[in-house]
DSSP file (Angstrom, degrees, kcal/mol; ACC not computed):
  #  RESIDUE AA STRUCTURE BP1 BP2  ACC     N-H-->O    O-->H-N    N-H-->O    O-->H-N    TCO  KAPPA ALPHA  PHI   PSI    X-CA   Y-CA   Z-CA
    1    1 A M              0   0    0      0, 0.0    94,-0.6     0, 0.0     2,-0.5   0.000 360.0 360.0 360.0 136.3  123.0  101.4   98.1
    2    2 A V  B >   -a   95   0A   0     92,-0.1     3,-1.4     4,-0.1    94,-0.2  -0.735 360.0-114.1 -85.6 128.0  119.9  102.8   96.4
    3    3 A L  T 3  S+     0   0    0     92,-2.4    94,-0.5    -2,-0.5     3,-0.1  -0.296  94.4  18.2 -63.9 142.5  118.3  105.7   98.4
    4    4 A G  T 3  S+     0   0    0      1,-0.2     2,-0.4    92,-0.1    -1,-0.2   0.481 102.9 104.6  81.3   2.6  114.9  105.1   99.9
    5    5 A L    <   -     0   0    0     -3,-1.4    -1,-0.2     9,-0.0     2,-0.1  -0.926  60.0-139.9-121.1 142.7  115.0  101.3   99.6
    6    6 A T     >  -     0   0    0     -2,-0.4     4,-2.2    -3,-0.1     5,-0.2  -0.404  38.8-100.4 -83.5 171.5  115.6   98.6  102.2
    7    7 A E  H  > S+     0   0    0      1,-0.2     4,-1.3     2,-0.2    -1,-0.1   0.889 125.4  54.6 -60.4 -38.2  117.7   95.6  101.5
    8    8 A E  H  4>S+     0   0    0      1,-0.2     5,-1.5     2,-0.2     3,-0.3   0.906 108.4  47.8 -61.7 -42.4  114.5   93.6  100.9
    9    9 A E  H >45S+     0   0    0      1,-0.2     3,-1.5     2,-0.2    -1,-0.2   0.872 107.9  55.3 -66.9 -37.1  113.3   96.1   98.3
   10   10 A E  H 3<5S+     0   0    0     -4,-2.2    -1,-0.2     1,-0.3    -2,-0.2   0.789  99.5  62.6 -66.2 -25.5  116.6   96.1   96.5
   11   11 A D  T 3<5S-     0   0    0     -4,-1.3    -1,-0.3    -3,-0.3    -2,-0.2   0.348 132.3 -83.8 -83.5   7.4  116.4   92.3   96.2
   12   12 A G  T < 5S+     0   0    0     -3,-1.5     2,-0.9     1,-0.2    -3,-0.2   0.258  99.7 110.1 115.3 -13.4  113.3   92.7   94.0
   13   13 A I      < +     0   0    0     -5,-1.5     2,-0.5     2,-0.0    -1,-0.2  -0.851  47.5 173.7 -95.9 109.4  110.4   93.0   96.5
   14   14 A Y        -     0   0    0     -2,-0.9    -9,-0.0    -3,-0.1    -5,-0.0  -0.964  23.5-177.3-127.5 128.6  109.3   96.6   96.1
   15   15 A T        -     0   0    0     -2,-0.5     3,-0.1     0, 0.0    -6,-0.1  -0.971  26.7-138.0-120.3 112.5  106.4   98.5   97.5
   16   16 A P        -     0   0    0      0, 0.0     4,-0.0     0, 0.0     2,-0.0  -0.217  33.3 -84.8 -68.9 159.8  106.2  102.1   96.3
   17   17 A D        -     0   0    0      1,-0.1     3,-0.1     2,-0.1    95,-0.1  -0.373  34.9-153.6 -62.0 141.9  105.4  105.0   98.6
   18   18 A I  S    S+     0   0    0      1,-0.2     2,-1.7    -3,-0.1    -1,-0.1   0.891  82.7  62.5 -88.1 -43.1  101.6  105.4   99.0
   19   19 A D  S    S+     0   0    0      2,-0.0     2,-0.3     3,-0.0    -1,-0.2  -0.598  84.4 123.5 -84.4  82.3  101.3  109.1   99.8
   20   20 A S    >   -     0   0    0     -2,-1.7     3,-0.7    -3,-0.1    45,-0.0  -0.991  68.0-140.5-147.4 147.8  102.8  110.3   96.6
   21   21 A S  G >  S+     0   0    0     -2,-0.3     3,-1.5     1,-0.2    -1,-0.1   0.450  86.9  96.1 -79.5  -0.7  102.0  112.6   93.6
   22   22 A D  G 3   +     0   0    0      1,-0.3    -1,-0.2    -5,-0.1    43,-0.1   0.559  63.7  75.5 -68.9  -8.0  103.6  109.9   91.6
   23   23 A Y  G <  S+     0   0    0     -3,-0.7     2,-0.4    -5,-0.1    -1,-0.3   0.501  70.3 106.5 -84.9  -2.3  100.3  108.2   90.7
   24   24 A Y    <   -     0   0    0     -3,-1.5     3,-0.0    41,-0.2    -3,-0.0  -0.604  57.4-153.3 -79.3 132.3   99.4  110.9   88.2
   25   25 A A        -     0   0    0     -2,-0.4    -2,-0.1     1,-0.1    41,-0.0  -0.730  31.2 -94.7 -96.4 153.2   99.6  110.0   84.6
   26   26 A P        -     0   0    0      0, 0.0    -1,-0.1     0, 0.0     4,-0.0  -0.314  45.9-109.4 -61.8 151.8  100.2  112.6   81.9
   27   27 A S        -     0   0    0      1,-0.1     4,-0.1     2,-0.1    -3,-0.0  -0.266  23.7-110.2 -76.7 170.1   97.0  113.9   80.3
   28   28 A D  S    S+     0   0    0      2,-0.1     2,-0.1    -2,-0.0    -1,-0.1   0.629  95.6  84.0 -77.0 -13.3   96.0  113.2   76.7
   29   29 A V  S    S-     0   0    0      1,-0.2    -2,-0.1     0, 0.0     0, 0.0  -0.395 105.1 -67.0 -84.3 167.8   96.8  116.7   75.7
   30   30 A A        -     0   0    0     -2,-0.1    -1,-0.2     1,-0.1     2,-0.1  -0.297  61.9-126.1 -55.9 131.0  100.2  118.0   74.8
   31   31 A S     >  -     0   0    0      1,-0.1     4,-1.3    -3,-0.1     3,-0.3  -0.387   7.5-124.1 -83.2 157.9  102.3  117.8   77.9
   32   32 A E  H  > S+     0   0    0      1,-0.2     4,-2.9     2,-0.2     5,-0.2   0.832 111.7  61.6 -65.7 -31.8  104.3  120.7   79.4
   33   33 A S  H  > S+     0   0    0      1,-0.2     4,-1.4     2,-0.2    -1,-0.2   0.838 101.2  52.6 -67.3 -29.4  107.4  118.5   79.2
   34   34 A E  H  4 S+     0   0    0     -3,-0.3    -1,-0.2     2,-0.2    -2,-0.2   0.912 114.6  42.0 -67.4 -40.3  107.1  118.3   75.5
   35   35 A D  H  < S+     0   0    0     -4,-1.3    -2,-0.2     1,-0.2    -1,-0.2   0.862 123.3  37.2 -73.3 -36.0  106.9  122.1   75.3
   36   36 A D  H  < S+     0   0    0     -4,-2.9    21,-0.7    -5,-0.1     2,-0.2   0.534  89.4 108.7 -96.8  -7.7  109.7  122.7   77.8
   37   37 A S  B  <  -B   56   0A   0     -4,-1.4    19,-0.2    -5,-0.2   123,-0.1  -0.496  58.2-151.2 -73.2 136.8  112.0  119.9   76.9
   38   38 A N        +     0   0    0     17,-2.1     2,-0.6    -2,-0.2    -1,-0.1  -0.052  54.2 127.4 -96.0  31.9  115.2  121.0   75.2
   39   39 A Y        +     0   0    0     16,-0.3     2,-0.4    -5,-0.1   120,-0.1  -0.796  29.7 172.8 -90.9 126.8  115.5  117.7   73.3
   40   40 A D    >>  -     0   0    0     -2,-0.6     4,-1.6     4,-0.3     3,-0.7  -0.895  16.9-166.4-135.3 102.8  115.9  118.2   69.6
   41   41 A N  T 34 S+     0   0    0     -2,-0.4     4,-0.1     1,-0.2    -1,-0.1   0.682  86.5  61.3 -68.9 -16.2  116.6  115.0   67.7
   42   42 A D  T 34 S+     0   0    0      1,-0.2    -1,-0.2     2,-0.1     3,-0.1   0.873 113.0  34.8 -74.7 -35.9  117.6  116.9   64.6
   43   43 A K  T <4 S-     0   0    0     -3,-0.7     3,-0.2     1,-0.2    -2,-0.2   0.687 108.6-131.6 -89.0 -19.3  120.5  118.6   66.3
   44   44 A G     <  -     0   0    0     -4,-1.6    -4,-0.3     1,-0.1    -1,-0.2  -0.212  10.4-108.6  85.7 173.4  121.4  115.8   68.6
   45   45 A V        +     0   0    0     -4,-0.1     8,-1.8    -6,-0.1     2,-0.6  -0.196  54.1 148.9-138.2  44.0  122.0  116.0   72.3
   46   46 A L  B     -C   52   0A   0     -3,-0.2   112,-0.3     6,-0.2     6,-0.2  -0.716  31.2-153.7 -86.1 125.1  125.7  115.6   72.9
   47   47 A D    >   -     0   0    0      4,-1.8     3,-2.1    -2,-0.6   107,-0.1  -0.259  41.5 -87.0 -81.9 177.9  127.1  117.6   75.8
   48   48 A D  T 3  S+     0   0    0    105,-0.5   106,-0.1     1,-0.3    -1,-0.1   0.682 132.2  51.9 -64.2 -15.7  130.7  118.7   76.0
   49   49 A D  T 3  S-     0   0    0    104,-0.2    -1,-0.3     2,-0.2     3,-0.1   0.196 118.5-111.0-104.3  15.6  131.6  115.3   77.5
   50   50 A D  S <  S+     0   0    0     -3,-2.1     2,-0.4     1,-0.2    -2,-0.1   0.625  71.3 137.4  67.7  18.4  129.8  113.4   74.7
   51   51 A Y        -     0   0    0      1,-0.0    -4,-1.8    80,-0.0    -1,-0.2  -0.785  61.4-113.2 -90.9 138.2  127.0  112.0   76.8
   52   52 A L  E     -CD  46 132A   0     80,-0.5    80,-3.4    -2,-0.4     2,-0.4  -0.529  45.9-173.3 -66.7 133.4  123.5  112.1   75.3
   53   53 A T  E     - D   0 131A   0     -8,-1.8     2,-0.4    78,-0.2    78,-0.2  -0.981  22.9-167.3-137.9 140.7  121.5  114.5   77.4
   54   54 A W  E     - D   0 130A   0     76,-1.9    76,-2.9    -2,-0.4     2,-0.4  -0.975  15.4-154.2-124.7 148.1  117.9  115.7   77.7
   55   55 A T  E     - D   0 129A   0     -2,-0.4   -17,-2.1    74,-0.2     2,-0.4  -0.913   8.7-171.4-124.9 144.9  116.9  118.8   79.6
   56   56 A L  E     -BD  37 128A   0     72,-2.3    72,-2.9    -2,-0.4     2,-0.7  -0.990  17.2-146.1-138.7 127.4  113.6  119.8   81.2
   57   57 A K  E     - D   0 127A   0    -21,-0.7    70,-0.2    -2,-0.4     2,-0.1  -0.847  34.5-125.4 -89.7 117.8  112.6  123.2   82.8
   58   58 A L        -     0   0    0     68,-3.0    67,-2.7    -2,-0.7     2,-0.2  -0.368  28.0-169.7 -70.9 139.8  110.4  122.3   85.7
   59   59 A T     >  -     0   0    0     65,-0.2     4,-1.9    66,-0.1     5,-0.2  -0.642  41.8 -96.7-114.5 174.7  106.9  123.8   86.0
   60   60 A K  H  > S+     0   0    0      1,-0.2     4,-2.5    -2,-0.2     5,-0.2   0.883 125.7  55.9 -59.5 -38.0  104.4  123.8   88.8
   61   61 A S  H  > S+     0   0    0      1,-0.2     4,-2.7     2,-0.2     5,-0.4   0.902 105.2  50.7 -62.6 -41.7  102.7  120.9   87.1
   62   62 A H  H  4 S+     0   0    0      1,-0.2    -1,-0.2     2,-0.2    -2,-0.2   0.901 112.1  47.8 -61.7 -40.4  106.0  118.9   87.2
   63   63 A I  H  < S+     0   0    0     -4,-1.9    -2,-0.2     1,-0.2    -1,-0.2   0.898 118.5  39.3 -69.4 -40.2  106.4  119.6   90.9
   64   64 A K  H  < S+     0   0    0     -4,-2.5    -2,-0.2    -5,-0.2    -1,-0.2   0.805 134.5  10.2 -78.8 -30.0  102.8  118.6   91.8
   65   65 A R  S  < S-     0   0    0     -4,-2.7     2,-0.3     1,-0.3    -3,-0.2   0.629 101.0 -73.0-116.7 -94.8  102.5  115.7   89.4
   66   66 A T        -     0   0    0     -5,-0.4     2,-0.3   -43,-0.1    -1,-0.3  -0.900  32.6-110.9-159.0-178.8  105.4  114.0   87.5
   67   67 A I        -     0   0    0     -2,-0.3    42,-2.2    42,-0.1     2,-0.4  -0.887  20.2-134.2-125.2 160.1  107.7  114.4   84.5
   68   68 A E  E     -E  108   0A   0     -2,-0.3    40,-0.3    40,-0.2    38,-0.0  -0.867  12.4-132.7-110.1 146.7  108.0  112.6   81.2
   69   69 A I  E     -E  107   0A   0     38,-2.8    38,-0.5    -2,-0.4     5,-0.1  -0.870  45.3 -99.7 -89.5 129.1  111.1  111.3   79.5
   70   70 A P     >  -     0   0    0      0, 0.0     4,-2.1     0, 0.0     3,-0.2  -0.281  26.6-146.4 -54.9 123.7  111.0  112.5   75.9
   71   71 A N  H  > S+     0   0    0      1,-0.2     4,-3.0     2,-0.2     5,-0.2   0.866  97.9  56.5 -61.0 -37.7  109.7  109.6   73.8
   72   72 A D  H  > S+     0   0    0      2,-0.2     4,-2.3     1,-0.2     5,-0.2   0.910 107.1  49.6 -60.6 -41.8  111.9  110.7   70.8
   73   73 A F  H  > S+     0   0    0      2,-0.2     4,-2.6     1,-0.2     5,-0.4   0.941 113.0  46.8 -60.5 -47.8  115.0  110.5   73.0
   74   74 A W  H  X S+     0   0    0     -4,-2.1     4,-2.3     1,-0.2     5,-0.3   0.928 113.8  47.2 -61.3 -47.4  114.0  107.0   74.2
   75   75 A Q  H  < S+     0   0    0     -4,-3.0     4,-0.4     1,-0.2    -1,-0.2   0.877 118.4  40.5 -65.2 -38.2  113.2  105.7   70.7
   76   76 A L  H  < S+     0   0    0     -4,-2.3    -1,-0.2    -5,-0.2    -2,-0.2   0.863 131.1  21.0 -78.0 -36.7  116.4  107.1   69.2
   77   77 A H  H  < S+     0   0    0     -4,-2.6    -3,-0.2    -5,-0.2    -2,-0.2   0.597 130.3  34.7-114.8 -13.6  118.9  106.3   72.0
   78   78 A L  S >< S+     0   0    0     -4,-2.3     3,-1.3    -5,-0.4    -3,-0.2   0.271  77.3 108.2-125.4  10.9  117.4  103.5   74.1
   79   79 A H  T 3  S+     0   0    0     -4,-0.4    -4,-0.1    -5,-0.3    -1,-0.1   0.770  83.8  49.3 -63.2 -25.2  115.5  101.4   71.6
   80   80 A N  T 3  S+     0   0    0     -3,-0.1    -1,-0.3     2,-0.1    -2,-0.1   0.550  90.0 102.1 -89.1  -8.7  118.1   98.6   72.0
   81   81 A A  S <  S-     0   0    0     -3,-1.3    55,-0.1     1,-0.1    56,-0.1  -0.394  90.7 -89.2 -71.9 151.7  118.0   98.6   75.8
   82   82 A P        -     0   0    0      0, 0.0     2,-0.5     0, 0.0    -1,-0.1  -0.388  48.6-105.6 -59.5 136.3  116.0   95.9   77.5
   83   83 A L        +     0   0    0     -3,-0.1     2,-0.3    -4,-0.1    -4,-0.0  -0.515  61.8 152.2 -66.5 118.1  112.4   97.0   77.9
   84   84 A Q        -     0   0    0     -2,-0.5    -3,-0.0    -3,-0.0    54,-0.0  -0.935  51.9-136.2-145.1 166.2  112.1   97.7   81.6
   85   85 A N  S    S+     0   0    0     -2,-0.3    15,-3.5    14,-0.0     2,-0.4   0.193  80.7  79.2-109.6  14.6  110.2   99.9   83.9
   86   86 A V  E     +F   99   0A   0     13,-0.2     2,-0.3     2,-0.0    13,-0.2  -0.983  47.0 170.5-127.8 133.9  113.1  101.1   86.1
   87   87 A V  E     -F   98   0A   0     11,-2.5    11,-2.9    -2,-0.4     2,-0.4  -0.874  25.0-131.4-127.0 167.1  115.7  103.7   85.5
   88   88 A H  E     -Fg  97 139A   0     50,-2.2    52,-3.1    -2,-0.3     2,-0.5  -0.982   7.9-156.5-123.8 132.4  118.3  105.1   87.8
   89   89 A F  E     -Fg  96 140A   0      7,-2.2     7,-2.6    -2,-0.4     2,-0.5  -0.931  12.7-155.7-104.0 126.7  119.0  108.8   88.4
   90   90 A L  E     +Fg  95 141A   0     50,-3.3    52,-3.1    -2,-0.5     2,-0.4  -0.901  15.8 174.7-105.9 126.9  122.5  109.5   89.8
   91   91 A V  E >   -F   94   0A   0      3,-2.5     3,-1.8    -2,-0.5    52,-0.1  -0.938  66.2 -37.2-136.6 110.9  123.1  112.7   91.7
   92   92 A I  T 3  S-     0   0    0     -2,-0.4     3,-0.1     1,-0.3    -1,-0.1   0.883 126.0 -35.5  42.2  62.1  126.4  113.4   93.4
   93   93 A G  T 3  S+     0   0    0      1,-0.2     2,-0.4     0, 0.0    -1,-0.3   0.455 118.0 107.4  78.8   1.4  127.2  109.8   94.5
   94   94 A Q  E <   - F   0  91A   0     -3,-1.8    -3,-2.5   -92,-0.0     2,-0.5  -0.881  55.3-149.3-113.1 146.2  123.6  108.9   95.3
   95   95 A T  E     -aF   2  90A   0    -94,-0.6   -92,-2.4    -2,-0.4     2,-0.5  -0.954   5.9-162.6-117.9 131.1  121.4  106.5   93.2
   96   96 A W  E     - F   0  89A   0     -7,-2.6    -7,-2.2    -2,-0.5     2,-0.6  -0.957  13.0-143.2-114.1 123.9  117.7  106.9   92.9
   97   97 A R  E     - F   0  88A   0     -2,-0.5     2,-0.5   -94,-0.5    -9,-0.2  -0.784  23.9-169.3 -86.0 118.7  115.6  103.9   91.6
   98   98 A I  E     - F   0  87A   0    -11,-2.9   -11,-2.5    -2,-0.6     2,-0.4  -0.939  12.7-144.1-117.6 127.8  112.8  105.4   89.5
   99   99 A L  E     -HF 111  86A   0     12,-1.4    11,-2.6    -2,-0.5    12,-1.4  -0.768  19.5-156.8 -93.7 135.6  109.8  103.4   88.3
  100  100 A L  E     -H  109   0A   0    -15,-3.5     2,-0.4    -2,-0.4     9,-0.2  -0.656  10.6-150.3-108.0 162.2  108.4  104.3   84.8
  101  101 A K  E     -H  108   0A   0      7,-2.3     7,-2.2    -2,-0.2     2,-0.5  -0.999   9.5-159.6-129.4 134.0  105.1  103.9   83.1
  102  102 A H  E     +H  107   0A   0     -2,-0.4     2,-0.3     5,-0.2     5,-0.2  -0.959  27.9 142.3-114.1 127.6  104.9  103.4   79.3
  103  103 A S  E >   -H  106   0A   0      3,-2.3     3,-2.2    -2,-0.5    -2,-0.1  -0.916  61.8  -3.7-165.5 138.6  101.6  104.2   77.6
  104  104 A L  T 3  S-     0   0    0     -2,-0.3     3,-0.1     1,-0.3    -2,-0.0   0.835 127.7 -51.6  49.3  42.3  100.3  105.7   74.3
  105  105 A G  T 3  S+     0   0    0      1,-0.3     2,-0.3   -34,-0.0    -1,-0.3   0.626 116.4 112.3  73.6  13.0  103.8  106.7   73.2
  106  106 A M  E <   - H   0 103A   0     -3,-2.2    -3,-2.3   -36,-0.1     2,-0.4  -0.887  48.6-162.3-118.1 150.8  104.6  108.4   76.5
  107  107 A I  E     +EH  69 102A   0    -38,-0.5   -38,-2.8    -2,-0.3     2,-0.3  -0.982  22.4 163.5-131.0 118.8  107.1  107.5   79.2
  108  108 A W  E     -EH  68 101A   0     -7,-2.2    -7,-2.3    -2,-0.4     2,-0.6  -0.904  45.3 -93.3-134.4 163.8  106.7  109.1   82.6
  109  109 A I  E     + H   0 100A   0    -42,-2.2    -9,-0.3    -2,-0.3   -42,-0.1  -0.658  36.6 179.6 -77.3 120.6  107.8  108.6   86.1
  110  110 A K  E     +     0   0A   0    -11,-2.6     2,-0.3    -2,-0.6   -10,-0.2   0.873  63.9  16.7 -88.7 -44.3  105.2  106.5   87.9
  111  111 A H  E    S+ H   0  99A   0    -12,-1.4   -12,-1.4     1,-0.1    -1,-0.3  -0.966 113.1  25.1-135.2 148.9  106.8  106.2   91.4
  112  112 A D  S  > S+     0   0    0     -2,-0.3     4,-2.0   -14,-0.2     5,-0.1   0.414  73.9 115.9  85.1   3.4  109.5  108.0   93.4
  113  113 A W  H  > S+     0   0    0      2,-0.2     4,-3.1     1,-0.2     5,-0.3   0.915  76.5  55.0 -63.3 -41.6  109.4  111.3   91.7
  114  114 A R  H  > S+     0   0    0      1,-0.2     4,-2.5     2,-0.2     5,-0.3   0.931 109.5  45.2 -59.3 -47.6  108.3  113.0   94.9
  115  115 A R  H  > S+     0   0    0      1,-0.2     4,-2.5     2,-0.2    -1,-0.2   0.920 115.0  48.8 -62.0 -43.1  111.2  111.6   96.9
  116  116 A F  H  X S+     0   0    0     -4,-2.0     4,-1.5     2,-0.2    -2,-0.2   0.946 114.5  43.1 -63.4 -49.3  113.7  112.5   94.2
  117  117 A K  H  <>S+     0   0    0     -4,-3.1     5,-2.6     1,-0.2    -1,-0.2   0.881 116.3  48.2 -67.8 -37.4  112.4  116.1   93.8
  118  118 A D  H ><5S+     0   0    0     -4,-2.5     3,-1.3    -5,-0.3    -1,-0.2   0.931 111.7  48.6 -67.4 -45.4  112.1  116.7   97.6
  119  119 A A  H 3<5S+     0   0    0     -4,-2.5    -1,-0.2    -5,-0.3    -2,-0.2   0.787 116.7  43.4 -65.5 -27.0  115.6  115.3   98.3
  120  120 A N  T 3<5S-     0   0    0     -4,-1.5    -1,-0.3    -5,-0.2    -2,-0.2   0.271 108.6-123.8-103.2  10.5  117.1  117.5   95.6
  121  121 A A  T < 5 +     0   0    0     -3,-1.3     2,-0.3     1,-0.2    -3,-0.2   0.883  45.4 176.8  51.1  48.2  115.1  120.6   96.5
  122  122 A L      < +     0   0    0     -5,-2.6    -1,-0.2    -6,-0.1    -2,-0.0  -0.602   4.8 163.2 -85.5 143.9  113.6  120.9   93.0
  123  123 A F    >   -     0   0    0     -2,-0.3     3,-1.7   -65,-0.0   -65,-0.2  -0.944  47.3 -61.1-151.4 166.7  111.1  123.7   92.3
  124  124 A P  T 3  S+     0   0    0      0, 0.0   -65,-0.2     0, 0.0     3,-0.1  -0.255 119.5  33.9 -56.4 137.9  109.5  125.5   89.3
  125  125 A G  T 3  S+     0   0    0    -67,-2.7    22,-2.0     1,-0.4     2,-0.4   0.308  87.0 123.5  98.6  -7.3  112.1  127.3   87.2
  126  126 A V  E <   - I   0 146A   0     -3,-1.7   -68,-3.0    20,-0.2     2,-0.5  -0.705  55.7-139.5 -86.4 137.0  114.9  124.7   87.8
  127  127 A C  E     -DI  57 145A   0     18,-3.5    18,-1.7    -2,-0.4     2,-0.5  -0.855  14.4-159.4 -95.1 128.2  116.5  123.1   84.7
  128  128 A C  E     -DI  56 144A   0    -72,-2.9   -72,-2.3    -2,-0.5     2,-0.5  -0.936   1.9-162.2-108.7 126.2  117.2  119.4   85.1
  129  129 A H  E     -DI  55 143A   0     14,-3.0    14,-2.1    -2,-0.5     2,-0.6  -0.930   1.4-163.7-107.6 130.1  119.8  117.9   82.8
  130  130 A F  E     -DI  54 142A   0    -76,-2.9   -76,-1.9    -2,-0.5     2,-0.5  -0.931   4.1-165.0-118.8 107.3  119.7  114.1   82.4
  131  131 A K  E     -DI  53 141A   0     10,-3.1    10,-2.7    -2,-0.6     2,-0.9  -0.806  20.2-131.7 -93.9 125.3  122.9  112.6   80.9
  132  132 A L  E     +DI  52 140A   0    -80,-3.4   -80,-0.5    -2,-0.5     8,-0.2  -0.666  37.7 162.7 -77.3 106.6  122.6  109.0   79.7
  133  133 A V  E     +     0   0A   0      6,-2.4     2,-0.3    -2,-0.9    -1,-0.2   0.602  69.7  27.2-103.2 -15.1  125.7  107.4   81.2
  134  134 A D  E  >> - I   0 139A   0      5,-1.5     5,-2.1     1,-0.1     4,-0.6  -0.832  57.7-176.4-149.6 107.7  124.6  103.7   80.9
  135  135 A A  T  45S+     0   0    0     -2,-0.3    -1,-0.1     3,-0.2     5,-0.0   0.717  84.0  53.7 -79.5 -21.2  122.2  102.7   78.1
  136  136 A Q  T  45S+     0   0    0      1,-0.2    -1,-0.2   -55,-0.1    -2,-0.0   0.934 122.2  26.8 -78.0 -47.8  121.9   99.1   79.2
  137  137 A D  T  45S-     0   0    0    -56,-0.1    -2,-0.2     2,-0.1    -1,-0.2   0.443 109.5-125.3 -90.3  -0.9  120.9   99.7   82.8
  138  138 A I  T  <5 +     0   0    0     -4,-0.6   -50,-2.2     1,-0.2     2,-0.5   0.984  45.1 169.6  50.2  75.9  119.4  103.0   81.8
  139  139 A Q  E   < -gI  88 134A   0     -5,-2.1    -6,-2.4   -52,-0.2    -5,-1.5  -0.959  16.3-165.9-117.4 131.2  121.2  105.3   84.2
  140  140 A F  E     -gI  89 132A   0    -52,-3.1   -50,-3.3    -2,-0.5     2,-0.5  -0.965  16.7-140.4-116.4 129.3  121.1  109.1   84.0
  141  141 A Y  E     -gI  90 131A   0    -10,-2.7   -10,-3.1    -2,-0.5     2,-0.5  -0.783  29.1-152.3 -80.3 130.2  123.4  111.4   85.7
  142  142 A S  E     + I   0 130A   0    -52,-3.1     2,-0.4    -2,-0.5   -50,-0.2  -0.913  19.2 177.7-115.7 131.5  121.2  114.3   86.8
  143  143 A C  E     - I   0 129A   0    -14,-2.1   -14,-3.0    -2,-0.5     2,-0.3  -0.976   8.8-164.4-129.4 143.2  122.3  117.9   87.4
  144  144 A H  E     + I   0 128A   0     -2,-0.4     2,-0.3   -16,-0.2   -16,-0.2  -0.961  17.2 148.8-132.2 145.4  120.0  120.8   88.4
  145  145 A H  E     - I   0 127A   0    -18,-1.7   -18,-3.5    -2,-0.3     2,-0.2  -0.971  54.9 -78.3-162.2 161.7  120.3  124.6   88.4
  146  146 A L  E >   - I   0 126A   0     -2,-0.3     3,-2.0   -20,-0.2   -20,-0.2  -0.501  45.8-126.5 -63.4 135.5  118.2  127.7   88.0
  147  147 A C  T 3  S+     0   0    0    -22,-2.0    -1,-0.1     1,-0.3   -21,-0.1   0.775 107.0  56.1 -60.4 -27.8  117.6  128.0   84.2
  148  148 A S  T 3  S+     0   0    0    -23,-0.2    -1,-0.3     2,-0.1   -22,-0.1   0.590  91.4  84.6 -81.3  -8.3  118.9  131.6   84.1
  149  149 A V  S <  S-     0   0    0     -3,-2.0     2,-0.1     1,-0.0    -1,-0.0  -0.841  79.5-132.8 -97.8 118.6  122.3  130.6   85.7
  150  150 A P        -     0   0    0      0, 0.0     2,-0.4     0, 0.0    -4,-0.1  -0.425  18.2-149.2 -69.1 144.5  124.8  129.3   83.1
  151  151 A Q    >   -     0   0    0      1,-0.1     3,-0.7    -2,-0.1     4,-0.1  -0.954  11.7-144.0-118.2 132.8  126.6  126.1   84.1
  152  152 A D  G >  S+     0   0    0     -2,-0.4     3,-1.6     1,-0.2     4,-0.2   0.892 100.6  55.3 -59.1 -42.0  130.2  125.3   83.0
  153  153 A W  G 3  S+     0   0    0      1,-0.3  -105,-0.5     2,-0.1     3,-0.3   0.743 110.5  45.9 -68.6 -20.3  129.4  121.6   82.6
  154  154 A A  G X  S+     0   0    0     -3,-0.7     3,-1.9     1,-0.2    -1,-0.3   0.232  77.1 110.9-103.9  13.9  126.6  122.3   80.2
  155  155 A S  T <  S+     0   0    0     -3,-1.6    -1,-0.2     1,-0.3    -2,-0.1   0.794  81.5  45.6 -62.3 -27.8  128.5  124.9   78.0
  156  156 A G  T 3  S+     0   0    0     -3,-0.3    -1,-0.3    -4,-0.2     2,-0.2   0.310  83.7 131.3 -95.7   9.7  128.6  122.5   75.0
  157  157 A Y    <   -     0   0    0     -3,-1.9     2,-0.6  -110,-0.1  -110,-0.2  -0.407  50.1-143.5 -68.2 132.1  124.9  121.5   75.3
  158  158 A T        +     0   0    0   -112,-0.3     2,-0.3    -2,-0.2  -118,-0.2  -0.859  33.9 157.0 -97.0 123.6  123.0  121.7   72.1
  159  159 A S        -     0   0    0     -2,-0.6  -120,-0.1  -120,-0.1     2,-0.1  -0.895  44.7 -82.1-140.5 170.4  119.4  122.8   72.6
  160  160 A K        -     0   0    0     -2,-0.3     2,-0.3  -122,-0.1  -120,-0.0  -0.400  48.2-110.7 -68.8 149.1  116.5  124.3   70.7
  161  161 A S              0   0    0      1,-0.1    -1,-0.1    -2,-0.1     0, 0.0  -0.620 360.0 360.0 -77.6 141.6  116.5  128.1   70.4
  162  162 A S              0   0    0     -2,-0.3    -1,-0.1    -3,-0.0    -2,-0.0   0.464 360.0 360.0 -86.5 360.0  113.8  129.7   72.4
């Protein structure tokens, strides 16, 4: 069962939450997610378990507004996937249906970011790792931790040097 959806919504009739910060589009200036994303297509993004991964350190703007999926990651690793506006975030046995918006070379979460971040108690300073576990249905396993705390599962993660 997908969290936050009724059976009717799961069958294709979907009405997004109205009271949501999810309606914000990224600005035309360089986004914080571009600056804070640890995606580096030159080094690759293979974690110790060989899943392609992108990482984002959350800022106040991400918490109040939305996040972007790195366009380089999408173009390199999901270009063969069916063009769709839905991805799934998997967190400890729960699945979150996330609606995307594509525009001007950017991909951001359009709806359901608020529910996801609230349910997972996300706040500025948290690092979110998104492992691509299914490129056809576009499913990411998501893990979160304070950025200063090392995580065993991410020990093999390749990222940019700060």
